[in-house]
Jmol script that loads the backbone (N, CA, C; Angstrom):
load data "model"
ATOM      1  N   MET A   1     -12.056  20.941  23.017  1.00  0.00           N
ATOM      2  CA  MET A   1     -11.074  20.847  22.205  1.00  0.00           C
ATOM      3  C   MET A   1     -11.221  22.034  21.192  1.00  0.00           C
ATOM      4  N   SER A   2     -10.376  22.964  20.997  1.00  0.00           N
ATOM      5  CA  SER A   2     -10.396  24.048  19.886  1.00  0.00           C
ATOM      6  C   SER A   2      -9.942  23.413  18.505  1.00  0.00           C
ATOM      7  N   SER A   3     -10.327  24.176  17.418  1.00  0.00           N
ATOM      8  CA  SER A   3      -9.860  23.581  16.089  1.00  0.00           C
ATOM      9  C   SER A   3      -8.478  23.578  15.876  1.00  0.00           C
ATOM     10  N   LYS A   4      -7.641  24.402  16.684  1.00  0.00           N
ATOM     11  CA  LYS A   4      -6.194  24.362  16.574  1.00  0.00           C
ATOM     12  C   LYS A   4      -5.647  23.010  17.017  1.00  0.00           C
ATOM     13  N   ASP A   5      -6.272  22.524  18.118  1.00  0.00           N
ATOM     14  CA  ASP A   5      -5.782  21.344  18.775  1.00  0.00           C
ATOM     15  C   ASP A   5      -5.923  20.126  17.758  1.00  0.00           C
ATOM     16  N   LYS A   6      -7.017  20.176  17.050  1.00  0.00           N
ATOM     17  CA  LYS A   6      -7.268  18.892  16.057  1.00  0.00           C
ATOM     18  C   LYS A   6      -6.331  19.065  14.947  1.00  0.00           C
ATOM     19  N   GLN A   7      -5.716  18.031  14.818  1.00  0.00           N
ATOM     20  CA  GLN A   7      -4.858  17.812  13.493  1.00  0.00           C
ATOM     21  C   GLN A   7      -5.584  17.384  12.415  1.00  0.00           C
ATOM     22  N   ASP A   8      -5.243  17.573  11.203  1.00  0.00           N
ATOM     23  CA  ASP A   8      -5.766  16.812   9.980  1.00  0.00           C
ATOM     24  C   ASP A   8      -5.138  15.340  10.259  1.00  0.00           C
ATOM     25  N   PRO A   9      -6.105  14.343   9.805  1.00  0.00           N
ATOM     26  CA  PRO A   9      -5.758  13.040   9.701  1.00  0.00           C
ATOM     27  C   PRO A   9      -4.613  12.671   8.823  1.00  0.00           C
ATOM     28  N   VAL A  10      -3.945  11.589   9.049  1.00  0.00           N
ATOM     29  CA  VAL A  10      -2.988  11.148   8.292  1.00  0.00           C
ATOM     30  C   VAL A  10      -3.310   9.611   7.928  1.00  0.00           C
ATOM     31  N   TYR A  11      -3.340   9.287   6.558  1.00  0.00           N
ATOM     32  CA  TYR A  11      -3.781   7.993   6.124  1.00  0.00           C
ATOM     33  C   TYR A  11      -2.341   7.195   5.821  1.00  0.00           C
ATOM     34  N   ARG A  12      -2.328   5.911   6.102  1.00  0.00           N
ATOM     35  CA  ARG A  12      -1.251   4.946   5.648  1.00  0.00           C
ATOM     36  C   ARG A  12      -2.156   4.026   4.650  1.00  0.00           C
ATOM     37  N   VAL A  13      -1.664   3.992   3.282  1.00  0.00           N
ATOM     38  CA  VAL A  13      -2.418   3.130   2.287  1.00  0.00           C
ATOM     39  C   VAL A  13      -1.378   2.062   1.933  1.00  0.00           C
ATOM     40  N   VAL A  14      -1.722   0.896   2.027  1.00  0.00           N
ATOM     41  CA  VAL A  14      -0.792  -0.226   1.683  1.00  0.00           C
ATOM     42  C   VAL A  14      -1.557  -0.868   0.418  1.00  0.00           C
ATOM     43  N   PHE A  15      -0.606  -0.826  -0.618  1.00  0.00           N
ATOM     44  CA  PHE A  15      -1.222  -1.210  -2.071  1.00  0.00           C
ATOM     45  C   PHE A  15      -0.341  -2.059  -2.707  1.00  0.00           C
ATOM     46  N   GLN A  16      -0.787  -2.840  -3.761  1.00  0.00           N
ATOM     47  CA  GLN A  16       0.328  -3.450  -4.734  1.00  0.00           C
ATOM     48  C   GLN A  16       0.394  -2.835  -6.039  1.00  0.00           C
ATOM     49  N   GLN A  17       1.609  -2.750  -6.495  1.00  0.00           N
ATOM     50  CA  GLN A  17       1.855  -2.318  -7.713  1.00  0.00           C
ATOM     51  C   GLN A  17       2.923  -2.859  -8.433  1.00  0.00           C
ATOM     52  N   GLN A  18       2.744  -3.524  -9.524  1.00  0.00           N
ATOM     53  CA  GLN A  18       3.785  -4.029 -10.375  1.00  0.00           C
ATOM     54  C   GLN A  18       4.489  -5.211  -9.758  1.00  0.00           C
ATOM     55  N   GLY A  19       3.854  -6.119  -8.894  1.00  0.00           N
ATOM     56  CA  GLY A  19       4.396  -7.122  -8.049  1.00  0.00           C
ATOM     57  C   GLY A  19       5.172  -6.787  -6.733  1.00  0.00           C
ATOM     58  N   GLU A  20       5.073  -5.560  -6.306  1.00  0.00           N
ATOM     59  CA  GLU A  20       5.574  -5.126  -4.940  1.00  0.00           C
ATOM     60  C   GLU A  20       4.526  -4.480  -4.176  1.00  0.00           C
ATOM     61  N   VAL A  21       4.689  -4.320  -2.902  1.00  0.00           N
ATOM     62  CA  VAL A  21       3.727  -3.815  -2.000  1.00  0.00           C
ATOM     63  C   VAL A  21       4.356  -2.643  -1.501  1.00  0.00           C
ATOM     64  N   CYS A  22       3.384  -1.599  -1.620  1.00  0.00           N
ATOM     65  CA  CYS A  22       3.968  -0.113  -1.455  1.00  0.00           C
ATOM     66  C   CYS A  22       3.022   0.307  -0.062  1.00  0.00           C
ATOM     67  N   GLU A  23       3.838   0.988   0.754  1.00  0.00           N
ATOM     68  CA  GLU A  23       3.271   1.677   1.793  1.00  0.00           C
ATOM     69  C   GLU A  23       3.472   3.191   1.767  1.00  0.00           C
ATOM     70  N   VAL A  24       2.314   3.826   1.625  1.00  0.00           N
ATOM     71  CA  VAL A  24       2.531   5.385   1.456  1.00  0.00           C
ATOM     72  C   VAL A  24       1.641   6.106   2.583  1.00  0.00           C
ATOM     73  N   TYR A  25       2.126   7.232   2.815  1.00  0.00           N
ATOM     74  CA  TYR A  25       1.199   8.185   3.562  1.00  0.00           C
ATOM     75  C   TYR A  25       0.783   9.334   2.999  1.00  0.00           C
ATOM     76  N   ALA A  26      -0.498   9.692   3.261  1.00  0.00           N
ATOM     77  CA  ALA A  26      -1.174  10.846   2.505  1.00  0.00           C
ATOM     78  C   ALA A  26      -1.939  11.696   3.431  1.00  0.00           C
ATOM     79  N   ARG A  27      -2.208  12.996   3.332  1.00  0.00           N
ATOM     80  CA  ARG A  27      -2.952  13.733   3.881  1.00  0.00           C
ATOM     81  C   ARG A  27      -4.592  13.710   3.709  1.00  0.00           C
ATOM     82  N   TYR A  28      -4.659  13.456   2.360  1.00  0.00           N
ATOM     83  CA  TYR A  28      -6.086  13.445   1.935  1.00  0.00           C
ATOM     84  C   TYR A  28      -6.550  12.068   1.033  1.00  0.00           C
ATOM     85  N   LEU A  29      -7.469  11.584   1.351  1.00  0.00           N
ATOM     86  CA  LEU A  29      -7.977  10.215   0.853  1.00  0.00           C
ATOM     87  C   LEU A  29      -9.320  10.426   0.400  1.00  0.00           C
ATOM     88  N   TYR A  30      -9.794  10.070  -1.010  1.00  0.00           N
ATOM     89  CA  TYR A  30     -11.170  10.152  -1.412  1.00  0.00           C
ATOM     90  C   TYR A  30     -11.473   8.919  -2.194  1.00  0.00           C
ATOM     91  N   GLN A  31     -12.707   8.717  -2.177  1.00  0.00           N
ATOM     92  CA  GLN A  31     -13.227   7.725  -3.141  1.00  0.00           C
ATOM     93  C   GLN A  31     -13.194   8.466  -4.553  1.00  0.00           C
ATOM     94  N   SER A  32     -12.751   8.319  -5.563  1.00  0.00           N
ATOM     95  CA  SER A  32     -12.376   8.937  -6.729  1.00  0.00           C
ATOM     96  C   SER A  32     -13.666   8.932  -7.587  1.00  0.00           C
ATOM     97  N   ASP A  33     -13.816  10.002  -8.335  1.00  0.00           N
ATOM     98  CA  ASP A  33     -15.041  10.251  -9.350  1.00  0.00           C
ATOM     99  C   ASP A  33     -14.649   9.227 -10.469  1.00  0.00           C
ATOM    100  N   LEU A  34     -13.457   8.675 -10.644  1.00  0.00           N
ATOM    101  CA  LEU A  34     -12.996   7.758 -11.624  1.00  0.00           C
ATOM    102  C   LEU A  34     -13.589   6.278 -10.884  1.00  0.00           C
ATOM    103  N   TYR A  35     -14.477   5.719 -11.571  1.00  0.00           N
ATOM    104  CA  TYR A  35     -15.108   4.556 -10.649  1.00  0.00           C
ATOM    105  C   TYR A  35     -13.921   3.458 -10.462  1.00  0.00           C
ATOM    106  N   GLY A  36     -13.976   3.038  -9.335  1.00  0.00           N
ATOM    107  CA  GLY A  36     -13.061   1.874  -8.991  1.00  0.00           C
ATOM    108  C   GLY A  36     -11.836   2.452  -8.487  1.00  0.00           C
ATOM    109  N   PHE A  37     -11.666   3.634  -8.470  1.00  0.00           N
ATOM    110  CA  PHE A  37     -10.191   4.031  -7.919  1.00  0.00           C
ATOM    111  C   PHE A  37     -10.327   4.904  -6.471  1.00  0.00           C
ATOM    112  N   VAL A  38      -9.292   4.896  -5.678  1.00  0.00           N
ATOM    113  CA  VAL A  38      -9.019   5.583  -4.616  1.00  0.00           C
ATOM    114  C   VAL A  38      -8.155   6.734  -5.095  1.00  0.00           C
ATOM    115  N   GLU A  39      -8.436   7.793  -4.398  1.00  0.00           N
ATOM    116  CA  GLU A  39      -7.686   8.964  -4.698  1.00  0.00           C
ATOM    117  C   GLU A  39      -6.828   9.424  -3.455  1.00  0.00           C
ATOM    118  N   LEU A  40      -5.466   9.636  -3.808  1.00  0.00           N
ATOM    119  CA  LEU A  40      -4.722  10.176  -2.790  1.00  0.00           C
ATOM    120  C   LEU A  40      -3.962  11.689  -3.191  1.00  0.00           C
ATOM    121  N   GLU A  41      -4.102  12.376  -2.084  1.00  0.00           N
ATOM    122  CA  GLU A  41      -3.353  13.828  -2.294  1.00  0.00           C
ATOM    123  C   GLU A  41      -2.480  13.936  -1.273  1.00  0.00           C
ATOM    124  N   GLU A  42      -1.367  14.832  -1.563  1.00  0.00           N
ATOM    125  CA  GLU A  42      -0.229  15.161  -0.607  1.00  0.00           C
ATOM    126  C   GLU A  42       0.271  14.082   0.063  1.00  0.00           C
ATOM    127  N   LEU A  43       1.070  13.242  -0.718  1.00  0.00           N
ATOM    128  CA  LEU A  43       1.707  12.206  -0.174  1.00  0.00           C
ATOM    129  C   LEU A  43       2.776  12.819   0.794  1.00  0.00           C
ATOM    130  N   ILE A  44       3.106  11.978   1.837  1.00  0.00           N
ATOM    131  CA  ILE A  44       4.092  12.599   2.716  1.00  0.00           C
ATOM    132  C   ILE A  44       5.290  11.563   2.951  1.00  0.00           C
ATOM    133  N   PHE A  45       6.477  12.298   2.745  1.00  0.00           N
ATOM    134  CA  PHE A  45       7.743  11.419   2.754  1.00  0.00           C
ATOM    135  C   PHE A  45       8.313  12.067   3.880  1.00  0.00           C
ATOM    136  N   GLY A  46       9.367  11.251   4.659  1.00  0.00           N
ATOM    137  CA  GLY A  46      10.091  11.610   5.849  1.00  0.00           C
ATOM    138  C   GLY A  46      11.422  12.703   5.254  1.00  0.00           C
ATOM    139  N   ASP A  47      11.883  13.354   6.208  1.00  0.00           N
ATOM    140  CA  ASP A  47      12.934  14.468   5.850  1.00  0.00           C
ATOM    141  C   ASP A  47      14.016  13.459   5.361  1.00  0.00           C
ATOM    142  N   ARG A  48      14.772  14.153   4.544  1.00  0.00           N
ATOM    143  CA  ARG A  48      16.037  13.564   4.059  1.00  0.00           C
ATOM    144  C   ARG A  48      17.117  13.652   4.848  1.00  0.00           C
ATOM    145  N   SER A  49      17.743  12.626   5.143  1.00  0.00           N
ATOM    146  CA  SER A  49      18.875  12.792   5.966  1.00  0.00           C
ATOM    147  C   SER A  49      19.932  12.138   5.428  1.00  0.00           C
ATOM    148  N   PRO A  50      21.100  12.877   5.276  1.00  0.00           N
ATOM    149  CA  PRO A  50      22.403  12.502   4.432  1.00  0.00           C
ATOM    150  C   PRO A  50      23.105  11.341   5.108  1.00  0.00           C
ATOM    151  N   LEU A  51      22.759  10.927   6.393  1.00  0.00           N
ATOM    152  CA  LEU A  51      23.445   9.821   6.946  1.00  0.00           C
ATOM    153  C   LEU A  51      22.779   8.385   6.755  1.00  0.00           C
ATOM    154  N   VAL A  52      21.453   8.312   6.765  1.00  0.00           N
ATOM    155  CA  VAL A  52      20.709   7.100   6.525  1.00  0.00           C
ATOM    156  C   VAL A  52      19.790   7.180   5.094  1.00  0.00           C
ATOM    157  N   VAL A  53      19.981   6.267   4.186  1.00  0.00           N
ATOM    158  CA  VAL A  53      19.344   6.227   3.106  1.00  0.00           C
ATOM    159  C   VAL A  53      18.576   4.986   2.858  1.00  0.00           C
ATOM    160  N   ASP A  54      17.316   5.225   2.841  1.00  0.00           N
ATOM    161  CA  ASP A  54      16.377   3.853   2.801  1.00  0.00           C
ATOM    162  C   ASP A  54      15.930   3.765   1.285  1.00  0.00           C
ATOM    163  N   PRO A  55      16.545   2.807   0.550  1.00  0.00           N
ATOM    164  CA  PRO A  55      16.309   2.530  -0.872  1.00  0.00           C
ATOM    165  C   PRO A  55      14.741   2.355  -1.198  1.00  0.00           C
ATOM    166  N   GLY A  56      14.016   1.916  -0.278  1.00  0.00           N
ATOM    167  CA  GLY A  56      12.428   1.759  -0.628  1.00  0.00           C
ATOM    168  C   GLY A  56      11.800   2.910  -0.592  1.00  0.00           C
ATOM    169  N   GLU A  57      12.299   4.134   0.511  1.00  0.00           N
ATOM    170  CA  GLU A  57      11.573   5.274   0.395  1.00  0.00           C
ATOM    171  C   GLU A  57      12.070   6.234  -0.606  1.00  0.00           C
ATOM    172  N   GLU A  58      13.450   6.017  -1.070  1.00  0.00           N
ATOM    173  CA  GLU A  58      13.867   6.748  -2.116  1.00  0.00           C
ATOM    174  C   GLU A  58      13.329   6.178  -3.650  1.00  0.00           C
ATOM    175  N   LYS A  59      12.889   5.082  -3.610  1.00  0.00           N
ATOM    176  CA  LYS A  59      12.326   4.654  -4.926  1.00  0.00           C
ATOM    177  C   LYS A  59      10.674   5.372  -4.970  1.00  0.00           C
ATOM    178  N   LEU A  60      10.253   5.175  -3.717  1.00  0.00           N
ATOM    179  CA  LEU A  60       8.919   5.856  -3.762  1.00  0.00           C
ATOM    180  C   LEU A  60       8.895   7.412  -3.943  1.00  0.00           C
ATOM    181  N   ARG A  61       9.830   7.888  -3.450  1.00  0.00           N
ATOM    182  CA  ARG A  61       9.910   9.413  -3.679  1.00  0.00           C
ATOM    183  C   ARG A  61      10.299   9.844  -5.047  1.00  0.00           C
ATOM    184  N   ALA A  62      11.041   8.887  -5.789  1.00  0.00           N
ATOM    185  CA  ALA A  62      11.252   9.021  -7.134  1.00  0.00           C
ATOM    186  C   ALA A  62      10.157   8.922  -8.106  1.00  0.00           C
ATOM    187  N   THR A  63       9.221   7.727  -7.598  1.00  0.00           N
ATOM    188  CA  THR A  63       8.230   7.427  -8.420  1.00  0.00           C
ATOM    189  C   THR A  63       7.223   8.297  -8.370  1.00  0.00           C
ATOM    190  N   PHE A  64       6.696   8.967  -7.120  1.00  0.00           N
ATOM    191  CA  PHE A  64       5.837   9.994  -6.882  1.00  0.00           C
ATOM    192  C   PHE A  64       6.241  11.510  -7.154  1.00  0.00           C
ATOM    193  N   ALA A  65       7.537  11.746  -7.615  1.00  0.00           N
ATOM    194  CA  ALA A  65       8.232  12.975  -7.559  1.00  0.00           C
ATOM    195  C   ALA A  65       7.259  13.871  -8.613  1.00  0.00           C
ATOM    196  N   GLY A  66       6.808  14.893  -8.214  1.00  0.00           N
ATOM    197  CA  GLY A  66       5.893  15.996  -8.985  1.00  0.00           C
ATOM    198  C   GLY A  66       4.539  15.484  -9.093  1.00  0.00           C
ATOM    199  N   VAL A  67       3.936  14.401  -8.365  1.00  0.00           N
ATOM    200  CA  VAL A  67       2.700  13.873  -8.568  1.00  0.00           C
ATOM    201  C   VAL A  67       1.787  14.740  -7.439  1.00  0.00           C
ATOM    202  N   LYS A  68       0.838  15.461  -8.110  1.00  0.00           N
ATOM    203  CA  LYS A  68       0.036  16.209  -7.239  1.00  0.00           C
ATOM    204  C   LYS A  68      -1.170  15.428  -6.539  1.00  0.00           C
ATOM    205  N   ARG A  69      -1.673  14.394  -7.511  1.00  0.00           N
ATOM    206  CA  ARG A  69      -2.708  13.433  -6.880  1.00  0.00           C
ATOM    207  C   ARG A  69      -2.522  12.264  -7.704  1.00  0.00           C
ATOM    208  N   THR A  70      -2.653  10.890  -6.880  1.00  0.00           N
ATOM    209  CA  THR A  70      -2.570   9.613  -7.726  1.00  0.00           C
ATOM    210  C   THR A  70      -3.784   8.821  -7.550  1.00  0.00           C
ATOM    211  N   PHE A  71      -4.123   7.913  -8.618  1.00  0.00           N
ATOM    212  CA  PHE A  71      -5.381   7.132  -8.323  1.00  0.00           C
ATOM    213  C   PHE A  71      -4.947   5.902  -8.168  1.00  0.00           C
ATOM    214  N   ILE A  72      -5.459   5.130  -7.383  1.00  0.00           N
ATOM    215  CA  ILE A  72      -5.040   3.661  -7.123  1.00  0.00           C
ATOM    216  C   ILE A  72      -6.302   2.781  -7.397  1.00  0.00           C
ATOM    217  N   PRO A  73      -6.060   1.738  -8.208  1.00  0.00           N
ATOM    218  CA  PRO A  73      -7.165   0.817  -8.335  1.00  0.00           C
ATOM    219  C   PRO A  73      -7.772   0.227  -6.946  1.00  0.00           C
ATOM    220  N   MET A  74      -8.964   0.250  -6.573  1.00  0.00           N
ATOM    221  CA  MET A  74      -9.595  -0.323  -5.562  1.00  0.00           C
ATOM    222  C   MET A  74      -8.954  -1.949  -5.335  1.00  0.00           C
ATOM    223  N   HIS A  75      -9.069  -2.484  -6.168  1.00  0.00           N
ATOM    224  CA  HIS A  75      -8.761  -4.075  -6.171  1.00  0.00           C
ATOM    225  C   HIS A  75      -7.177  -4.130  -5.872  1.00  0.00           C
ATOM    226  N   ASN A  76      -6.494  -3.088  -5.979  1.00  0.00           N
ATOM    227  CA  ASN A  76      -5.013  -3.204  -5.542  1.00  0.00           C
ATOM    228  C   ASN A  76      -4.751  -2.628  -4.181  1.00  0.00           C
ATOM    229  N   VAL A  77      -5.644  -2.239  -3.429  1.00  0.00           N
ATOM    230  CA  VAL A  77      -5.621  -1.679  -2.100  1.00  0.00           C
ATOM    231  C   VAL A  77      -5.742  -2.863  -1.154  1.00  0.00           C
ATOM    232  N   TYR A  78      -4.726  -3.091  -0.315  1.00  0.00           N
ATOM    233  CA  TYR A  78      -4.880  -4.183   1.046  1.00  0.00           C
ATOM    234  C   TYR A  78      -5.436  -3.450   2.149  1.00  0.00           C
ATOM    235  N   ARG A  79      -5.027  -2.395   2.330  1.00  0.00           N
ATOM    236  CA  ARG A  79      -5.439  -1.792   3.532  1.00  0.00           C
ATOM    237  C   ARG A  79      -5.237  -0.213   3.786  1.00  0.00           C
ATOM    238  N   ILE A  80      -6.194   0.555   4.501  1.00  0.00           N
ATOM    239  CA  ILE A  80      -6.091   1.887   4.506  1.00  0.00           C
ATOM    240  C   ILE A  80      -6.249   2.109   6.087  1.00  0.00           C
ATOM    241  N   ASP A  81      -5.474   2.818   6.894  1.00  0.00           N
ATOM    242  CA  ASP A  81      -5.354   3.091   8.180  1.00  0.00           C
ATOM    243  C   ASP A  81      -5.277   4.530   8.375  1.00  0.00           C
ATOM    244  N   GLU A  82      -6.178   5.263   9.441  1.00  0.00           N
ATOM    245  CA  GLU A  82      -6.032   6.443   9.786  1.00  0.00           C
ATOM    246  C   GLU A  82      -4.901   6.196  11.017  1.00  0.00           C
ATOM    247  N   VAL A  83      -3.953   7.084  10.925  1.00  0.00           N
ATOM    248  CA  VAL A  83      -2.796   7.043  11.922  1.00  0.00           C
ATOM    249  C   VAL A  83      -2.610   8.159  12.600  1.00  0.00           C
ATOM    250  N   GLU A  84      -1.980   8.233  13.647  1.00  0.00           N
ATOM    251  CA  GLU A  84      -1.657   9.505  14.390  1.00  0.00           C
ATOM    252  C   GLU A  84      -0.336  10.078  14.244  1.00  0.00           C
ATOM    253  N   SER A  85       0.618   9.457  13.450  1.00  0.00           N
ATOM    254  CA  SER A  85       1.904  10.066  12.966  1.00  0.00           C
ATOM    255  C   SER A  85       2.409   9.241  12.010  1.00  0.00           C
ATOM    256  N   VAL A  86       3.166  10.190  11.089  1.00  0.00           N
ATOM    257  CA  VAL A  86       3.843   9.499   9.769  1.00  0.00           C
ATOM    258  C   VAL A  86       4.757   8.385   9.960  1.00  0.00           C
ATOM    259  N   GLY A  87       4.844   7.406   9.436  1.00  0.00           N
ATOM    260  CA  GLY A  87       5.832   6.595   9.627  1.00  0.00           C
ATOM    261  C   GLY A  87       6.869   6.691   8.120  1.00  0.00           C
ATOM    262  N   THR A  88       7.599   5.603   8.044  1.00  0.00           N
ATOM    263  CA  THR A  88       8.423   5.510   6.816  1.00  0.00           C
ATOM    264  C   THR A  88       7.792   4.858   5.640  1.00  0.00           C
ATOM    265  N   PRO A  89       7.716   5.379   4.682  1.00  0.00           N
ATOM    266  CA  PRO A  89       7.120   4.754   3.422  1.00  0.00           C
ATOM    267  C   PRO A  89       8.043   3.663   2.950  1.00  0.00           C
ATOM    268  N   LYS A  90       7.593   2.366   2.401  1.00  0.00           N
ATOM    269  CA  LYS A  90       8.338   1.437   2.037  1.00  0.00           C
ATOM    270  C   LYS A  90       7.705   0.796   0.963  1.00  0.00           C
ATOM    271  N   VAL A  91       8.720  -0.096   0.277  1.00  0.00           N
ATOM    272  CA  VAL A  91       8.513  -0.943  -0.823  1.00  0.00           C
ATOM    273  C   VAL A  91       9.053  -2.287  -0.396  1.00  0.00           C
ATOM    274  N   THR A  92       8.147  -3.429  -0.388  1.00  0.00           N
ATOM    275  CA  THR A  92       8.593  -4.694  -0.366  1.00  0.00           C
ATOM    276  C   THR A  92       8.343  -5.460  -1.654  1.00  0.00           C
ATOM    277  N   ASP A  93       8.732  -6.808  -1.544  1.00  0.00           N
ATOM    278  CA  ASP A  93       8.346  -7.670  -2.708  1.00  0.00           C
ATOM    279  C   ASP A  93       6.932  -8.149  -2.227  1.00  0.00           C
ATOM    280  N   SER A  94       6.069  -8.513  -2.969  1.00  0.00           N
ATOM    281  CA  SER A  94       4.725  -9.142  -2.638  1.00  0.00           C
ATOM    282  C   SER A  94       4.908 -10.400  -2.171  1.00  0.00           C
ATOM    283  N   LEU A  95       5.757 -11.288  -2.554  1.00  0.00           N
ATOM    284  CA  LEU A  95       5.949 -12.656  -2.268  1.00  0.00           C
ATOM    285  C   LEU A  95       7.386 -12.858  -1.568  1.00  0.00           C
ATOM    286  N   GLU A  96       7.333 -12.590  -0.432  1.00  0.00           N
ATOM    287  CA  GLU A  96       8.495 -12.875   0.517  1.00  0.00           C
ATOM    288  C   GLU A  96       8.792 -14.227   0.556  1.00  0.00           C
ATOM    289  N   PRO A  97      10.126 -14.678   0.873  1.00  0.00           N
ATOM    290  CA  PRO A  97      10.306 -16.133   0.881  1.00  0.00           C
ATOM    291  C   PRO A  97       9.642 -16.745   2.140  1.00  0.00           C
ATOM    292  N   ASP A  98       9.575 -16.162   3.323  1.00  0.00           N
ATOM    293  CA  ASP A  98       8.792 -16.747   4.496  1.00  0.00           C
ATOM    294  C   ASP A  98       7.447 -16.603   4.269  1.00  0.00           C
ATOM    295  N   VAL A  99       6.812 -15.826   3.308  1.00  0.00           N
ATOM    296  CA  VAL A  99       5.395 -15.959   3.173  1.00  0.00           C
ATOM    297  C   VAL A  99       5.077 -17.022   2.145  1.00  0.00           C
ATOM    298  N   LYS A 100       5.880 -17.300   1.246  1.00  0.00           N
ATOM    299  CA  LYS A 100       5.672 -18.313   0.250  1.00  0.00           C
ATOM    300  C   LYS A 100       5.377 -19.714   0.776  1.00  0.00           C
ATOM    301  N   SER A 101       6.269 -19.986   1.960  1.00  0.00           N
ATOM    302  CA  SER A 101       6.293 -21.456   2.575  1.00  0.00           C
ATOM    303  C   SER A 101       4.802 -21.684   3.220  1.00  0.00           C
ATOM    304  N   ASN A 102       4.262 -20.487   3.608  1.00  0.00           N
ATOM    305  CA  ASN A 102       2.998 -20.537   4.430  1.00  0.00           C
ATOM    306  C   ASN A 102       1.658 -20.616   3.633  1.00  0.00           C
ATOM    307  N   ILE A 103       1.809 -20.493   2.185  1.00  0.00           N
ATOM    308  CA  ILE A 103       0.868 -20.458   1.257  1.00  0.00           C
ATOM    309  C   ILE A 103       0.512 -21.811   0.785  1.00  0.00           C
ATOM    310  N   SER A 104      -0.768 -22.256   0.994  1.00  0.00           N
ATOM    311  CA  SER A 104      -1.184 -23.606   0.109  1.00  0.00           C
ATOM    312  C   SER A 104      -2.406 -23.462  -0.310  1.00  0.00           C
ATOM    313  N   HIS A 105      -2.545 -23.834  -1.613  1.00  0.00           N
ATOM    314  CA  HIS A 105      -3.756 -23.674  -2.433  1.00  0.00           C
ATOM    315  C   HIS A 105      -4.848 -24.674  -2.028  1.00  0.00           C
ATOM    316  N   PHE A 106      -6.077 -24.259  -1.789  1.00  0.00           N
ATOM    317  CA  PHE A 106      -7.053 -25.222  -1.662  1.00  0.00           C
ATOM    318  C   PHE A 106      -7.246 -25.985  -2.943  1.00  0.00           C
ATOM    319  N   PRO A 107      -7.464 -27.343  -2.624  1.00  0.00           N
ATOM    320  CA  PRO A 107      -7.702 -28.102  -4.042  1.00  0.00           C
ATOM    321  C   PRO A 107      -8.813 -27.695  -4.683  1.00  0.00           C
ATOM    322  N   ARG A 108      -8.898 -27.733  -6.049  1.00  0.00           N
ATOM    323  CA  ARG A 108      -9.842 -27.111  -6.998  1.00  0.00           C
ATOM    324  C   ARG A 108     -11.097 -28.278  -6.984  1.00  0.00           C
ATOM    325  N   SER A 109     -10.568 -29.477  -7.158  1.00  0.00           N
ATOM    326  CA  SER A 109     -11.536 -30.343  -7.492  1.00  0.00           C
ATOM    327  C   SER A 109     -11.063 -31.724  -6.999  1.00  0.00           C
ATOM    328  N   PHE A 110     -11.928 -32.536  -6.568  1.00  0.00           N
ATOM    329  CA  PHE A 110     -11.533 -33.895  -6.093  1.00  0.00           C
ATOM    330  C   PHE A 110     -12.432 -34.801  -6.757  1.00  0.00           C
ATOM    331  N   ARG A 111     -11.681 -35.937  -7.334  1.00  0.00           N
ATOM    332  CA  ARG A 111     -12.455 -36.831  -7.995  1.00  0.00           C
ATOM    333  C   ARG A 111     -12.138 -38.279  -7.474  1.00  0.00           C
ATOM    334  N   PRO A 112     -13.152 -38.803  -6.987  1.00  0.00           N
ATOM    335  CA  PRO A 112     -12.902 -40.158  -6.401  1.00  0.00           C
ATOM    336  C   PRO A 112     -12.276 -41.181  -7.291  1.00  0.00           C
ATOM    337  N   PRO A 113     -11.498 -42.085  -6.727  1.00  0.00           N
ATOM    338  CA  PRO A 113     -11.117 -42.976  -7.709  1.00  0.00           C
ATOM    339  C   PRO A 113     -12.203 -43.988  -8.347  1.00  0.00           C
ATOM    340  N   ARG A 114     -11.967 -44.284  -9.777  1.00  0.00           N
ATOM    341  CA  ARG A 114     -12.867 -45.143 -10.238  1.00  0.00           C
ATOM    342  C   ARG A 114     -12.753 -46.458 -10.123  1.00  0.00           C
ATOM    343  N   ASP A 115     -13.871 -47.136  -9.702  1.00  0.00           N
ATOM    344  CA  ASP A 115     -13.788 -48.739  -9.564  1.00  0.00           C
ATOM    345  C   ASP A 115     -13.712 -49.328 -11.012  1.00  0.00           C
ATOM    346  N   GLU A 116     -12.593 -50.014 -11.245  1.00  0.00           N
ATOM    347  CA  GLU A 116     -12.495 -50.712 -12.587  1.00  0.00           C
ATOM    348  C   GLU A 116     -12.747 -52.087 -12.284  1.00  0.00           C
ATOM    349  N   GLU A 117     -13.767 -52.617 -13.159  1.00  0.00           N
ATOM    350  CA  GLU A 117     -14.193 -54.057 -12.992  1.00  0.00           C
ATOM    351  C   GLU A 117     -13.734 -54.720 -14.206  1.00  0.00           C
TER     352      GLU A 117
END
end "model"
wireframe off; spacefill off
backbone 0.3
color backbone group
């Protein structure tokens, strides 16, 4: 396989930002020199189509307009995947209604009933 056949990897990064879950695609991903951060360069957005407008993608495009490099705290990152092709960047609420119903908290403490005599 020649070097021309090998493409640069594309990374899908899913992270939380201000109560929303964001999924973005980037060409370069590094562990940052800033301790505790992941560094993303060359964010990839799909081609703009006048017929179909995705509000989530437009929000991300506006948020990262003019950004050369972004630093995301490691504790906000849910997942990083190396993918073969670029998908659609998106923003979703972190607590969707169907997910809320499946969440149950583990009891923090259990005190047995006291015997009163």
